[in-house]
Structures are given as structure tokens and as C-alpha cells.
N, C-alpha and C positions, 0 to 999 in steps of 0.2 A: 335311605337315609339313615345313618348311624350320628350318634352324640354322646359323648361323655358328661356324667352326673355327677357332681360331687356335692354330697350331703352335708351340711353343717354336723360335727361330730357332736357339739354339746347338745343339738335337740334329735339328732338320729345314733344314738350310743349303740343300740343292741339291732340285730337281725331282726327281731319282730317289728321295731319302730320303722326301720327301713322297709320292711314287706308291707307294712300298712301304707305307707306313702306310695309304694308302688301299685297297690290295690286300687288306690285313689287316683294314682295319674292316668294308669294305662286307659282304663275307659275313657276319660276324658280326651285321650289323644286320639284313640280310635273314634270319638264322635265328631274330630275335625276333617271338613271335606278333603276329599281325595286321598283320605288316610284308610287304607286296605285292612293294616294289622299293626300292631305295637307289640312291643315286647321287651321285657329287660333281661339283662344277664350281665354275670360280672366280667365278663369277654366274649369275644365273639372270634370266628374264623375270617380271615386265613391266617392270623397271627396270635390266636386266643387259646386260652385253656389255662387251668391249673394244673401242673404235675403232680404226681401223684403214683404211688405203688397202690395195686390192688389186688384181690385174692377173692377167689369164688369158692367158698366152704365146700368139701367134699371132693373138688377136682384137684388132683395131685400134679405138683408141678415141680421141678428143680431147679429152675431159674425165676428170678424176680420179674414179675408181671408188672410193667410199667405202661402208663399211659396218662391222659390227661381227661379233667372233667370242666364242667361249666354248669354252676349253679346259675338257674334261669327260672322266668315264669313260663308258666303253661302254654302261652302263645308263640313262645319262640322257634318253635319247628316250624309251623305254618308261616311264621314271619320270615324266616331267613330260607324258606323253599325246601325243607326236608319232607321226604315222602314217607309215611306210616308204611311199614313191610309186614310187621307181625304184631299183634297184641292191640295196644291203645298210647294213647297220648295223655300226660296229667291232668287232670280236671280242677275245677275251683276246688270240689270236695277235698282232693288230694292236697291243695295248697293250705286251705283254711283248716284243715285237719292236721297238718303238719306231719303228713305220712311221709316217712322215707322212700320214695320209689326213684325208681331210675330207668332212663330211655338209653339205649346204647346202639352204635351203628351197627350194619353188617358185616363190616370187617371185624370187628371187636366179637360179634357172636359168632363167626366163622371160626376165627382164630383161638377164641378161649373157651367156645363151647362145643364145637365141633359138630358132631349130629346130635348132640343133646339141646333141646327145647331150651333157651333161655328164659324164655317167660315164667314168671315165679320162681326164680333161682334168685337166691342172695348173692349180694355182691359187697364187699367190703371195701371202703374208700380210705386208705390210711391217711391220706395229709387232712383229712377230717378232726384228726385226734388232737392235731396241733394249730388248728384254727384258730382264730382271734376269740371266737367262742366255740371251745371245742366240743364236740360230740363224741361222747366215750363209748359208744357202740355204734361206729358207723357203717352199720348193716342197712342196704337198701335193697330193695324188690325189685328185680328186671319186670317192668311192665309193658315195655315196647321195645321195637328194633324199627329204625328209620335208616333212610337211604346214607351212602357216604357221602362227604362233601371233605374236600382238601381243606387241612390245616397244618400249616407250619410244612407246608411239603408232603403230608402223609394222609392217606385218606381217613 
């Protein structure tokens, strides 16, 4: 089951206040009878994601690399049924420490990293420079690779 939630802007102005709300909400949802897993994301497949250009520092390319990203809680991957293929998934320590970590799917790993191991590699997400709360240095560390899922007709 999915639902959309709009938080009152006056009370939840910042991403920190929104994240705090979700950190309190998700355990309460998971404690409900018959709930197996609960997660939060700004969008979700099959029609979701934020368009962006991205770059992998040190990997030469001539065309613009484009894709989409989904800011989400650490439970997201388990909740939507994606399988970890390499590395690890985000932890509570990553969330609480505001670590800039990324999990990519196997198609992205294959297409943009080729034979190079993506784990530990930096990933620059350009759209975050112009987010409502801009991130001056949108450099994330790839910590995991998950199975593919159809999204907007693409894996």
C-alpha cells in the first residue's frame, strides 16, 4: 500500500524537520498489525524519481549522463522488494549522521562503471545543487548495488 503525505509547510520547513517526523512515524507504522515494512520516499516506481544529470569523477565520457534518483529512508529497498546484490544498504547510522551515501541498481552499475567495482566510488548528483535546500557538494559514496526494477518503462 502506498500513500501520499503532505506535511504542513509552516511546521516542517526544513529537510531536518521532515526527516525527524519520518524517523518517528516509520517505527510506529511498522508496529501496526500485519505491517511487514514501512518506508518513506519522495517518489516511487513505476512512475517516480527526480531527473538529474550525474557524473562519476575520474570516469571519462563524452555524452551527458542522465538518470533519476529517489531520496528515501533506509527501509525503502526492503519495502519495495529490491534485492541487495553487492555492498550494503543504508543504516540508521548513515541517516542519523547525514552521510551522503547512494545505492544504485545493477543496470547503472553495468552501464556507467563497466568492469570497475562501483562500491566506494563517488557519484555526483547534479540536481541537488538546485534543490529547495541546495547541497553545494552533491558528492555521494556508492555503498550498494540492488536489483533492477521497472521505472517509467526503464530498468
